[in-house]
NUGU-163662 format. One line per 4 residues: their letters; for each residue x, y, z of C-alpha. Coordinates in nm, 3 decimals, always signed. Last residue first. Layout:
// residues N
a	X,Y,Z | ...
//
This chain:
// residues 219
rnda	+11.448,+12.536,+11.760 | +11.190,+12.426,+11.493 | +11.325,+12.007,+11.486 | +11.294,+12.051,+11.872
seva	+10.887,+12.161,+11.865 | +10.851,+11.857,+11.608 | +11.000,+11.598,+11.793 | +10.814,+11.724,+12.129
iqel	+10.477,+11.702,+11.942 | +10.567,+11.341,+11.792 | +10.620,+11.264,+12.164 | +10.325,+11.423,+12.285
aagl	+10.117,+11.183,+11.991 | +10.279,+10.896,+12.098 | +10.181,+10.982,+12.448 | +9.847,+11.059,+12.348
ednr	+9.828,+10.741,+12.144 | +9.859,+10.499,+12.460 | +9.581,+10.603,+12.628 | +9.516,+10.502,+13.009
yrgv	+9.322,+10.632,+13.263 | +9.345,+10.671,+13.662 | +9.120,+10.806,+13.911 | +9.068,+11.113,+14.019
rysi	+9.358,+11.224,+14.194 | +9.216,+11.509,+14.414 | +9.482,+11.740,+14.607 | +9.490,+11.970,+14.312
dvga	+9.499,+12.250,+14.593 | +9.140,+12.395,+14.498 | +9.002,+12.051,+14.392 | +9.090,+11.839,+14.090
lvtv	+9.361,+11.651,+13.902 | +9.297,+11.389,+13.636 | +9.567,+11.080,+13.603 | +9.661,+10.974,+13.221
ltgn	+9.902,+10.679,+13.173 | +10.057,+10.619,+12.906 | +10.126,+10.244,+12.806 | +10.160,+10.010,+13.122
nsts	+10.508,+9.854,+13.080 | +10.744,+10.094,+12.980 | +10.585,+10.397,+13.105 | +10.466,+10.727,+12.994
fvec	+10.284,+10.945,+13.258 | +10.033,+11.214,+13.184 | +9.923,+11.416,+13.491 | +9.639,+11.642,+13.429
qvdt	+9.520,+11.981,+13.496 | +9.222,+12.195,+13.410 | +9.234,+12.550,+13.426 | +8.936,+12.818,+13.422
eryk	+8.714,+13.060,+13.289 | +8.844,+13.118,+12.953 | +9.009,+12.759,+12.933 | +9.363,+12.686,+12.979
ltlq	+9.394,+12.292,+12.977 | +9.702,+12.191,+13.183 | +9.952,+11.872,+13.090 | +10.184,+11.788,+13.388
ccwi	+10.475,+11.573,+13.224 | +10.611,+11.223,+13.296 | +10.875,+11.043,+13.143 | +10.988,+10.687,+13.127
gaph	+10.828,+10.550,+13.416 | +10.825,+10.161,+13.553 | +10.437,+10.075,+13.630 | +10.402,+9.829,+13.905
npvy	+10.039,+9.746,+13.762 | +9.837,+9.999,+13.666 | +9.494,+9.998,+13.692 | +9.298,+10.163,+13.416
aksa	+8.998,+10.386,+13.333 | +8.987,+10.485,+12.969 | +9.108,+10.777,+12.776 | +8.920,+10.900,+12.443
sllr	+8.828,+11.214,+12.625 | +9.214,+11.267,+12.624 | +9.278,+11.161,+12.276 | +8.994,+11.418,+12.155
cila	+9.135,+11.696,+12.386 | +9.498,+11.613,+12.237 | +9.421,+11.602,+11.886 | +9.211,+11.934,+11.866
iqat	+9.460,+12.096,+12.068 | +9.750,+11.975,+11.784 | +9.502,+12.133,+11.506 | +9.461,+12.447,+11.689
daiv	+9.819,+12.542,+11.717 | +9.835,+12.733,+12.057 | +10.042,+12.409,+12.238 | +10.289,+12.572,+12.496
htep	+10.598,+12.391,+12.612 | +10.760,+12.512,+12.964 | +11.141,+12.372,+12.905 | +11.388,+12.074,+12.751
flpa	+11.065,+11.889,+12.671 | +11.019,+11.518,+12.728 | +11.259,+11.506,+13.017 | +11.334,+11.173,+13.176
yhak	+11.203,+11.158,+13.509 | +11.280,+11.277,+13.874 | +11.132,+11.588,+13.814 | +10.753,+11.667,+13.580
dilv	+10.782,+11.806,+13.277 | +10.595,+12.134,+13.197 | +10.311,+12.121,+12.926 | +10.099,+12.401,+12.877
ielv	+9.781,+12.392,+12.629 | +9.605,+12.679,+12.478 | +9.288,+12.861,+12.440 | +9.069,+12.548,+12.524
qeps	+8.695,+12.643,+12.387 | +8.705,+12.544,+11.991 | +8.884,+12.212,+12.086 | +8.616,+12.127,+12.317
aqiv	+8.691,+11.877,+12.599 | +8.394,+11.720,+12.700 | +8.555,+11.432,+12.889 | +8.804,+11.669,+13.009
yalv	+8.614,+11.954,+13.089 | +8.299,+11.771,+13.253 | +8.595,+11.544,+13.473 | +8.653,+11.852,+13.606
ddvd	+8.314,+11.972,+13.715 | +8.218,+11.607,+13.831 | +8.566,+11.627,+14.044 | +8.434,+11.944,+14.230
alsr	+8.090,+11.779,+14.250 | +8.257,+11.447,+14.384 | +8.462,+11.639,+14.649 | +8.117,+11.759,+14.797
hahl	+7.989,+11.422,+14.783 | +8.307,+11.277,+14.961 | +8.263,+11.565,+15.218 | +7.894,+11.459,+15.266
aerl	+7.986,+11.086,+15.307 | +8.294,+11.170,+15.584 | +8.062,+11.404,+15.791 | +7.785,+11.115,+15.746
cvlg	+7.991,+10.824,+15.854 | +8.063,+11.056,+16.172 | +7.790,+11.113,+16.265 | +7.676,+10.731,+16.243
lslv	+7.971,+10.596,+16.404 | +7.887,+10.904,+16.694 | +7.540,+10.771,+16.717 | +7.621,+10.403,+16.731
avsv	+7.875,+10.484,+17.004 | +7.634,+10.683,+17.223 | +7.364,+10.393,+17.203 | +7.623,+10.097,+17.255
iall	+7.778,+10.292,+17.550 | +7.398,+10.399,+17.667 | +7.259,+9.998,+17.622 | +7.591,+9.950,+17.883
illa	+7.542,+10.170,+18.129 | +7.175,+10.071,+18.161 | +7.280,+9.658,+18.182 | +7.508,+9.768,+18.432
kkgr	+7.222,+9.998,+18.621 | +7.002,+9.674,+18.658 | +6.848,+9.727,+18.974 | +6.616,+10.035,+18.875
fcss	+6.639,+9.968,+18.469 | +6.251,+10.093,+18.415 | +6.351,+10.434,+18.559 | +6.554,+10.496,+18.279
frll	+6.303,+10.544,+18.039 | +6.281,+10.895,+17.889 | +6.677,+10.912,+17.931 | +6.711,+10.546,+17.783
avca	+6.454,+10.630,+17.502 | +6.634,+10.950,+17.377 | +6.971,+10.787,+17.375 | +6.808,+10.532,+17.162
iggf	+6.639,+10.775,+16.940 | +6.989,+10.946,+16.862 | +7.141,+10.633,+16.799 | +6.909,+10.515,+16.547
aaal	+6.903,+10.822,+16.419 | +7.277,+10.846,+16.360 | +7.298,+10.472,+16.254 | +7.013,+10.545,+15.970
tglv	+7.157,+10.814,+15.811 | +7.543,+10.734,+15.864 | +7.404,+10.388,+15.682 | +7.254,+10.615,+15.385
lpia	+7.553,+10.845,+15.378 | +7.772,+10.519,+15.369 | +7.581,+10.396,+15.068 | +7.552,+10.694,+14.865
vilr	+7.940,+10.735,+14.842 | +7.952,+10.391,+14.659 | +7.659,+10.529,+14.387 | +7.848,+10.824,+14.321
amvl	+8.171,+10.667,+14.243 | +8.000,+10.440,+14.009 | +7.874,+10.739,+13.834 | +8.232,+10.879,+13.852
geem	+8.356,+10.557,+13.663 | +8.063,+10.576,+13.388 | +8.167,+10.904,+13.311 | +8.544,+10.847,+13.279
gcav	+8.521,+10.515,+13.076 | +8.522,+10.157,+13.150 | +8.705,+9.914,+13.366 | +8.635,+10.088,+13.735
cgvi	+8.938,+10.079,+13.910 | +8.997,+10.444,+13.856 | +8.668,+10.598,+13.990 | +8.656,+10.327,+14.270
rscv	+9.031,+10.457,+14.374 | +8.925,+10.793,+14.358 | +8.601,+10.737,+14.560 | +8.788,+10.554,+14.845
grm	+9.036,+10.814,+14.875 | +8.812,+11.067,+14.892 | +8.613,+10.865,+15.214
//
């Protein structure tokens, strides 16, 4: 269910906020179906136990109905468990996306950029951005990113971008490609395990490359 929600948020051809709304609607479907299935299965099980005497001479039918009832009940409980888990995940995602969508330069203390392995390095070492103008530019470009479904992206460079707020850190992966522009993946969860869709903003890649050039010139 987590994977389904993540893909849905990333596949909606609109902004981050609209994608999250769509994911919430999709989570509601298994929640409702799971509730109905669990209720139906539970009622059927109780009814079979209560009226088992009506099936005298029809033991095979009773067993079949019992199996179906238990199966429906089990399926409903599984759907409920997964839907509730996904709902909690979306609650985490909601908080994280709010920091990206509504990124306020005044609230961001600094931005930390770390190159990811296996790609051409953008910065030779961990790069910290404390300049308010650069922070404002990156926040604006992040919030302007649009949901995007990449088609076999060929990577050039990839870095982990961390927005450091006073109360929390928010992480994104920025992935520059030769055939899909610059992709942004928002990460969420205590262990940074939820990939909240994928977005695109080519201007963000160009801005980070310019910052890298200026950083190299100043060394």
